[in-house]
N, C-alpha and C positions, 0 to 999 in steps of 0.2 A: 361238283368240286370235290377233289380228293382230300383226305385228312391232312396230307402234307401241304397242300395248297392252303387249306384253312389255317394250319399252324403258322406258315410263313406270313400269310396275310394278317393274322391276328397279332403276331409279334411286331410287324411293321406298323399296324394301326396303333398299338400301344406307344411306340416311339413317336409317331406323328402327334399323339395326344399329349406328349410331354413326359411320359413315364420313362425313367431311365432303365432301359433293358439292353444289356450288353449281348454280343454274339454268344459268349460263353453261357450266359443265363438262358438264352434261347435254346442252346444245345442241351442244357440241363433239363429244361421243360420237355424237350423231345424225348430224352431218355426216361423221364418220369412216366410218359405215356405207355412205355413198354411194360410197366409193372402195376398198372391199374386196370380195372374193368372199364373199358371204353363205353359200355352200355349204361354205366352209372354216371349220369351227367354231373351230379354234384361232386363225385370223386374226381372227374375231369376238371371241374372248376377249382377244387381244392389243390390239385396237383399244379395247375398253372399258377394259382395264387402263391403257393409255397415257394415256387422257383422264380417268380417274376416280380412280385409286389414287395417293395421295401418299406413303405411307410403306410400307416393307417389312412392318411389323407388321400393316398392313391387308390384305395380300394373301390370307392364308388365309380370312378372312371373305368377301372378294370372290369367291374361287374357289368357296366353298360356295354362295353365292347365285347365281352364274353357272350352276352345274350344275343348280340348281333351275329357273331361268327359261329356260335354254337347254339342256335335257338332250340327251345324245348319242343317246338312243333313248327310245322310249316303249313301253309294253306292247302297244299296238295294232299295232305294226309287225311283230309276230311272224309274222303270216300272210303277209307279203310277203318273207320271207327267202328267199335262194337255197336250192336243194335240199341243197347240202353243209352249209350252216350249220344247216339244219333237222335233218339227220341227226346232226350233232355235238351239237346240243341234246338230241335224244332219247337219245343215248349217255350224256350227262352225267346225264340224269334217271333212267336205269336202272342206272348203274354202281354197284358196291359202294363203300363208304366207303374201303376200302383203295386201290382204283383211283383214287378222287378225290384221295386224299392223295399218291399217286404223281404225278398230274398237277400238283398244287399244288407238289410238290417241284421239278418241272421249271420251273415259273413262277418260283419263288423263286431259281432259278439263272440266270434271265435270259431264259427262253423268252417268246415273244410270246403275246398273247391273254389277259392277266390280267383286263382289264375284262370281257370276254365271259364268262370263267369265273366271276368274282365275281357277275355278274348271274344266271347259271345256278344258282349255289349259293344265292343269295337266293330265287330262285323255288322251289327244292326244299326248303330247310331253314328259310328265314326266315318262312314264312307260318304264322300262328297263328289258328285260328278265334276269332271274337269275337261269335258269335251268328248268327242266320239272315241269310244274304246279306251278312255282314260279315266282314272279316278284318283282322288287324293284322300288321305287319311288324317284325321284330327282327333285329339283328345278332348278338346273343349266341348263338342256336342254331347259326348258321353257324360262328362261331369255335369254339364248344364241340365241334362235330362234327368239324371238320377239324383243329383244334389246330395251327396252323402253327408256334407257338413250340416244339413238341416235335420238330420236324424238324431242328433246328439240328445236333445231333450227327451225324445221318445225312448231312446235306448237307456238313458239314465233312470227313467221311471220304471222300466222293466227290471233293470239290474238291482236297483235299491229296494223296490217292492215295499214301499211304506216306511223304510228306515229313514232316520234323520238325515237331512241334506246338509252339506257343508263339512262333513267329517272325512275321515281317512278313506272310508269305503267309496265315497263319491270321487275323491281324488284319484284313487286307483282305477276306478271305472273310466273316468275321463281320459286318463293316460292310456289305458288299453284301447279304448275306442279311437282315440286320436292316432295311435300307432297303426291300428288296422285300417283307418281311413287313408293314411299315407301309403300303406302297403297297396291298397286298391288303386290309388292314383299312380303309383309307380308301375303296377301291373298294366294299367291301361296305357301309360306312356310307353312302356316297353313293347307292348304288342303293336302299337302304332308305328314305332320305329322299325319293328320287324317287317311289317307289311310294306312300309316305304322302301326298306332295303330290298325286299323281293321285287318290287316294281322298278326301282332306280339303280340298284346295285349297292352292295354292302360298303364299298369304299367311299361312295359319295355321301351316304348318310353318316358314316363313322367320323368323317371330318368335322361334322357340325353337331354330333350327338354328345360330345364330351367336352366340358370346359377344361382348360389347362389346370394342373395342380396348383394349389394355393401359392406355392413358392414361385410359380412362373406366371402368375396373373400380372398383367400390365398395371402399374400404379396409376396411369392416367385413365384407366377404364375400370377401376376397381369400384365395387359397390359398398354401401354401408355395412351390409351383412358380411362381406369379405373382410372389411376393416376389423370388425369384431373378432373374426377368426384369426386375423393377422397379428393381433396383439400377442398371442401365445408364441408366434414366431419371432417377434421383434426383441423380446427380452433376452433370449439366448444370444442373438446377434449383437445386442448392445454389450453384453458381458465379454464376448470375443473381441469386439472393437476396442473396448477399454483395455483388455489385455495386450492387444497389438500396439496400441498407442502409448503404452507405458514405457517410459524412458528411464535410463539409469544415469546416476551421477558418474561422470568419467573424470578420473584424476590421472591423466596420462593413459597408460594401458593397464594400470593396476590401481587397487585401492590403497588406503593408507597402510603403513607398516604396523603390524600387530606386534608391538615391542615385547609384551609379556610372553606370548607364544614363542617368539623367536629366541628369547633368553632361556626359556624353559627347555627348548629343544637343544640349545647349545651345551647344556650340562653333560649330555652324553658324549660330547666331543671336546671335553676339557675347557668349556667356555668359549670355544671358537664357533661363531655363528655360521656354520657351513650351509644351513638351510634357513631361509627367511620366510616368514608368513605374512600375508597381507589380510587386512580386514575385508570382509565381503562388501562389495559396493551395494549400498542400499537403494533399492528401486523406490521411486516415489510415484504416487498416482498422478496421472497427467492432468493438466488444466485444459479445458476444452471450451472453444467458442463455436457455436453453431449459428450460421446465418441462413435463414430459410426464406425462400420465395413463397408467399402465401396468396398470390394473385389467383383470379378465377381461371386463368388459362391452365394452371396446374393444380386445380382445386383438389382432385383426388390425391395427387402426389403430396400436396401440402398437408392433407390429413395424415398421410403416412409419415411425413417428416416430423410432424408434431408428435405422433406416436413414438417415433424413434428418439426424439428429443426427450420425451417423458421417460423413456427407458434409460437413456444415457444419464439423465439427471440422478438416477439412483445408483449409477456405477462409478461416478467420478466424485472426487472430493470437491472440485470446483468446476461448475459448468455455468456458462452464461449463454443464453439463447436469445437471438434477435430475429424478429420477423419484419418483412418489408414488402411493400408493393411499389410505391414511388417515394415513400419515406420510411424510415426505420424506427423501430421501438423495441426496447428490451422486454422480452416476454418470460424471463426466468421466473418471475414472481408467480406465474400461473402454474408452474410445475414443481411446487414444493413436494418433498417426499411425503407419501401417504395421501396426496390429493387424488380425487377421482379424475381419471383422464378425460371422461366425457364432460364433466363439469368444468374442467380446466379449459377445454377447447371452446366451450360455450362462453365462458367469461372472456377468453382471449378475443373472440370475434366481436364481442360487445364493447370491450374496454380498451383494447390495444389501439395505439395511434400509428397505423401503418399505411394509411391512405391519404393522399393529398388531392389528386385529380382522378384517381382510380385507374390509371394506365401504368403498367409496369415500367419502371425506369431504374435500371441497375446502376447507371452512372450516378444519378442523384442519391440513390440509397447508399451507395458506397461512400460518397463524399459526406453524406450525413452521418454515416457510421463513424468515420474517422473524426469528424468534428465533435460528435457527442460522446462517443465511446472508444476513442482511440487507445485509451489506457488499458482496454481489455486484452489487447494483443501484446505478448511479451515473449522472451526467449524460451520460456517453458510452456508455451501455449500451442496446442494443435487447433488449426482453423479448419472447419468443415462447412463448405458452402453447398446448399441444396437448391437447385433451380434449373430452369431450361435455357438460361442465357439469352432470352428474347426480350429486347429492351425497347420495342416500338420505335426503332430508328433514332433513339436519343443518344447523346454523347456517352461513350462507354466508360470513361474515367479509368483508362487502363493504368495510368501512372499511379492512381490512388490504390488500385488493387495490387500493383507491384510493391508499393510500400507496405501494405498489409501483409502480403505473403513473405516479404523479406524480413519483417519483424517477428514472424511466428517461427516456431521450431519446425512444424510441419504444416502444410496446407493442401487440402484436397477438395475437389469439386465433383459432386454427383449430379449427373444430368439424366432426367427421366425420359428424354427423347431418344429414338434410335439414332445411331451414328450417321446413318444415311441422310437424316434430316438436319444434321448440324450445318450451319451456314446457309440454310435456305431462308428466304424472306428476311426477317429482322433478327435472325439468330447471329450471335457473336461468339459461337462456341470455340472456333479456332483461335480467335483473338484472346479470349479469356483463358483458353486451354494452354496457350503459349506461356502464360504466367503462372497459373495454378494447374497442376495435372488434373485433367478432366476425365471422368469415367462414366461410361453409359451405365445407368442404374435404373432399369425399367421394372425390376421385380426383385423379390427377396432372394432368389437364387443368384442374381448378379451382385446384390449387396454382399452376400456371403462370399462370393468369389473375390470381390474387392477387398474384403477384410483379410482373406487368406493371402492376398498379394502384398499386404503391408509388411514392411520389414521393421 
């Protein structure tokens, strides 16, 4: 494969993985290749990263794909190794597991040669037969055989050498050994991916090797670890949403007459008010009502919406949040400013009264909301509904939703399902969307796009 083919394939792989790479940036990267030493692999990596990577969160995916398209070595290079490297390779292939663990212990303490050692271990332990003339490669057998995590106590004893345990020295040593352990795991995983790519094709493994960037992860499939990272993304979005929903008092097309400024300006024209001045219209912080579907069918999305509610609570002067499954309860009390978000969610699931029979019922929840909390909606209120509009074939209460939407200043509905799945099964997306504008909101990028569209 020529360098041009690798460049084009690499840029396409980045786009397929969700990294925003424009044609102009691809051309910038190609121009950068003309001014670097192509034999220096890390210079090549740096040139691509400088021209194609926009956010720190995109760097792990970039590095994974770079290692696939521009590997440090290939299996076919083994025959051209120097004699010393060939002998070292043979030693690693014949050594006992105990000797290999000793070698790994030295690497975890900072010795050089971790990548070469990882490749040798994959060659020895990662190969699994898959039929005549075929083989599969796995990381698990390598990590199970060498068990680097079980070396921590031994390495700490060597590093501390009789010094007191529990102090700063132990903390630093644990951190260094932990980082080197993760480096070894990454090196093993990277070499496994390289070998699979050699056997099956780079394009095939590239599609599954990289998770989408955080802002493009589907809310319905997000993990707890992703939610923890997503908190940092939610607060800036909440501030932008608050700014977008801010409305102004409108007195005709202008504010009130500023009498003092008008009279003062008229002195220059003999007391004739040729120019009038108006007082600036004062913006007010909006009032917000958030109505969240917290059912199991959208459990991951429900966690995100509660994170968003928590962030919005800090941006608005008046926010009332309500959660529902088949009945509705106000959950504003769990999100007071300064409260720990994890503790708030734990209390909410334990104390909130949102479940009657356990099956999502939008119609019953909307009617219960009007009956119990109808006064929450007013002409200064923005209503934000978060849910998948799936009501288990129960009556939809469309007129109730219409009354709510007409009583609010603004009303919006964010749906975590793809548009192609709306109206399938028990979905009432089109029916509800005809009353309240409904937006597909499956990830943080779509939430940001929704916020930018608000007028």
